[in-house]
C-alpha positions in Angstrom: -2.0 78.5 21.4 -3.1 80.7 24.2 -2.8 84.2 25.2 0.2 84.6 27.4 0.8 86.8 30.5 4.2 87.1 31.9 4.0 85.7 35.5 6.5 84.5 38.0 4.2 81.9 39.4 6.5 79.1 39.1 9.7 81.0 40.3 9.7 78.9 43.5 9.7 75.7 41.7 12.7 76.1 39.4 14.3 73.2 38.1 17.2 72.0 40.1 19.8 69.3 39.7 19.5 66.2 41.7 22.0 65.0 44.1 25.6 65.4 42.8 26.1 69.0 41.4 29.6 68.6 40.2 30.4 70.3 36.8 28.7 68.5 33.9 30.7 66.3 31.6 30.0 67.2 28.0 28.2 64.8 25.8 30.9 63.4 23.7 30.5 62.9 20.0 33.8 61.2 19.6 33.6 57.8 17.8 34.8 55.8 20.8 32.9 57.6 23.5 30.0 55.6 25.0 27.5 58.4 24.5 28.3 58.8 20.8 25.2 58.1 18.7 26.5 55.1 17.1 27.3 53.6 20.6 24.1 54.2 22.2 21.7 51.2 23.0 18.5 52.3 20.9 15.4 50.5 20.0 15.8 51.8 16.4 19.3 52.4 15.0 20.1 55.9 14.3 16.8 57.2 16.0 16.0 58.4 19.5 12.6 57.0 20.2 10.6 58.7 22.9 7.5 57.5 24.6 4.6 59.7 26.1 0.9 59.1 26.8 -2.0 59.9 24.5 -3.7 62.5 24.9 -0.6 64.6 25.3 -1.8 67.5 27.5 -0.6 71.0 27.7 1.5 72.6 29.2 3.6 69.5 28.5 2.7 69.3 24.9 1.3 72.0 22.6 1.0 72.8 19.0 -2.1 70.7 18.1 -2.3 67.8 15.7 -3.3 67.1 12.2 -6.3 65.5 10.9 -6.1 61.6 10.9 -3.1 61.8 13.3 -3.0 59.1 16.1 -2.0 61.8 18.5 -5.1 63.5 20.4 -4.9 67.2 21.2 -1.2 67.7 20.7 1.5 65.8 18.6 4.7 65.6 20.4 6.7 66.0 17.1 5.9 69.7 17.1 8.6 70.3 19.8 6.2 72.7 21.5 5.3 72.4 25.3 7.5 71.8 28.2 8.3 68.0 27.9 8.4 68.0 24.2 11.0 70.9 24.2 12.9 69.1 27.0 13.1 65.8 25.0 14.3 67.6 21.8 16.9 69.6 23.9 18.2 66.4 25.4 18.2 64.9 22.0 20.3 67.7 20.6 22.8 67.3 23.4 23.1 63.6 22.3 23.5 64.6 18.7 20.3 63.9 17.2 18.5 66.2 14.8 14.7 66.9 15.3 14.2 64.6 12.3 15.9 61.8 14.2 13.5 61.8 17.1 10.4 59.7 16.9 7.5 59.6 19.4 5.4 56.6 20.2 2.5 56.1 22.5 3.6 55.0 26.1 0.6 54.4 28.5 1.4 56.0 31.7 1.2 52.7 33.8 3.7 51.1 31.5 6.4 53.9 31.9 7.4 52.4 35.4 6.7 48.8 34.7 9.4 46.3 34.3 10.2 44.6 30.9 11.2 45.5 27.4 9.8 48.7 25.8 9.4 50.2 22.3 10.9 53.4 23.4 14.3 54.5 24.6 13.0 56.6 27.3 9.5 57.9 28.4 8.7 61.5 29.5 5.1 62.1 30.8 5.3 63.6 34.3 6.6 60.4 35.8 7.3 61.2 39.6 10.4 59.3 41.0 9.7 56.9 43.8 12.0 54.2 45.3 9.3 51.7 44.4 9.2 52.6 40.7 12.9 52.8 40.7 13.2 49.1 41.5 11.4 48.3 38.2 12.9 50.9 35.8 15.9 53.3 35.8 15.2 57.1 36.3 17.1 59.9 34.9 18.0 62.9 37.1 15.3 65.4 37.6 14.2 67.8 34.7 11.6 69.4 36.9 10.9 69.5 40.7 7.2 70.2 41.1 4.6 70.8 43.7 1.0 69.9 43.8 -2.1 72.2 43.6 -5.9 72.1 44.3 -8.3 73.1 41.6 -11.9 74.0 42.5 -14.9 75.8 41.1 -15.0 79.6 41.7 -17.5 80.7 44.3 -17.8 77.3 46.0 -16.7 77.1 49.6 -13.6 75.1 49.1 -12.3 78.0 46.9 -11.9 80.1 50.1 -9.6 77.6 51.7 -6.3 79.0 52.9 -4.8 76.0 55.0 -4.6 72.2 54.7 -6.9 71.8 57.6 -9.6 73.8 55.7 -9.8 71.1 53.1 -10.6 68.1 55.5 -14.4 68.3 55.1 -14.6 68.2 51.4 -14.6 65.4 48.8 -11.4 65.5 46.8 -10.2 63.4 43.8 -6.9 62.7 41.9 -5.9 60.0 39.5 -5.1 56.6 41.0 -1.4 55.9 41.7 -0.1 59.5 41.5 1.6 61.8 44.0 -1.5 63.9 43.8 -3.5 61.1 45.4 -0.9 60.6 48.0 -1.3 64.4 48.9 -4.9 63.8 49.5 -4.5 60.5 51.6 -1.3 61.3 53.5 -1.2 65.1 53.8 -4.8 66.4 53.8 -6.3 63.2 55.2 -9.9 64.2 54.6 -13.0 63.1 56.4 -14.6 61.9 53.2 -13.6 59.0 51.0 -11.5 60.5 48.2 -12.2 59.9 44.6 -9.9 57.8 42.8 -9.9 57.8 39.0 -8.0 55.9 36.1 -6.8 59.0 34.4 -6.5 62.8 34.5 -9.5 63.1 32.1 -11.7 61.0 34.3 -10.7 63.2 37.3 -11.5 66.5 35.4 -14.8 64.9 34.3 -15.7 64.2 38.0 -15.3 67.8 39.1 -17.2 69.0 36.0 -20.0 66.7 37.0 -19.9 68.1 40.6 -19.1 64.6 41.9 -16.2 66.0 43.9 -15.5 69.4 45.5 -11.9 69.8 44.3 -9.1 67.9 42.4 -5.5 67.6 43.3 -3.1 67.7 40.3 0.5 68.7 39.9 1.0 72.3 39.6 1.7 72.8 35.9 -1.4 70.8 35.1 -3.5 73.0 37.5 -2.2 76.1 35.6 -3.6 74.6 32.3 -6.9 73.2 33.5 -7.8 76.4 35.3 -6.5 78.7 32.5 -9.2 81.2 31.9 -8.7 80.7 28.1 -8.9 76.8 28.4 -11.1 76.0 31.4 -10.8 72.2 31.2 -12.3 72.4 34.7 -15.3 74.7 34.1 -15.5 78.1 36.0 -12.3 76.9 37.9 -9.7 78.5 40.0 -6.3 77.2 41.4 -7.0 77.6 45.1 -3.5 77.0 46.3 -0.3 75.1 46.2 0.8 72.4 48.7 4.0 73.4 50.6 7.1 71.8 49.1 9.0 69.3 51.2 12.2 67.3 50.9 9.8 64.6 49.6 8.4 66.7 46.8 8.0 64.9 43.6 10.4 65.4 40.8 10.0 64.3 37.3 12.5 61.9 35.5 12.5 60.1 32.3 12.3 56.3 32.7 14.5 53.6 31.0 14.4 49.9 30.9 16.4 48.7 33.8 20.1 48.6 33.2 20.1 50.6 29.9 23.3 52.7 29.9 21.6 55.4 28.0 20.4 56.9 31.2 24.0 58.0 31.9 24.1 59.8 28.6 20.8 61.4 29.2 22.0 62.6 32.7 25.0 64.1 31.1 22.8 65.9 28.6 20.6 67.2 31.4 23.5 68.4 33.5 24.7 70.4 30.4 21.3 71.9 29.8 21.1 72.9 33.6 24.6 74.4 33.5 23.9 76.4 30.3 20.6 77.7 31.7 18.7 76.2 28.7 16.6 74.0 30.9 15.5 76.8 33.0 14.6 78.9 29.9 12.5 76.0 28.7 10.8 75.8 32.0 10.2 79.6 32.1 8.9 79.6 28.5 6.1 76.9 29.0 5.4 76.8 32.6 5.6 80.5 33.6 5.1 82.8 30.6 2.4 80.8 29.0 -0.1 80.7 32.0 -3.0 83.0 32.8 -4.1 82.1 36.3 -2.3 84.7 38.3 -0.7 84.3 41.7 -1.4 81.0 43.5 -0.9 81.1 47.2 0.7 78.2 49.3 -1.5 76.6 51.7 -0.5 76.9 55.3 0.1 73.8 57.5 -2.4 75.0 60.1 
């Protein structure tokens, strides 16, 4: 979809297993095993139904879409893009063929809301938090990520090298995200931050020069500032925020109490152990980016 330059920009953000790194138990296909396909608690018998938001943005989803499709930008069924590839890899570990995986639209704010769903799990950069985990069950991490600042080239904020350098600018992020928390809890700017309902609205704000910079998760920053994409016009990834013990990790979400989460965790452990998850991460979040090296902001 885009020209690729082999970069190591996400080498410091490799996928790691969550607490508990014992040897992974294989996903069993024996008929009596709880993770055998016929024993899984699924919304549609014989199918693994996966939810994600629409539009489905790169680098998480790629491959485009067909005319008349309900999917905007990218159809998750292509298997291309980081989260689409992760979902299909998990499905394969559970014994599902690609044809047995179905995608449905899952609005982001519903992925961590209580109540029944029309998907088995949702995957769309859902950051784990204790509050969200009271309403839904989370899988183990499939990606530990950092946040980054995107700004327009040549503007004063693009010269920032430390967190304190950002305090006098108007920053923005989607409401209810870890990105917004970085602004209010880490940067603590002197100007009221912009808070928008979606990533698309946040991007529109900086393109309209309503804000000086936007904070988004690092993979999204790589995409919106990609010189061959430029969702944020004339943009640059100014810097990454230092990773901490509280750094966000992405997990799939499930209806509370669904035993499927244990089977997905087994699948993830297998993918981590084999190196397959890291290969997917490298393919979609490192090799297919063109923004160059992105420094880490100092805490000064």
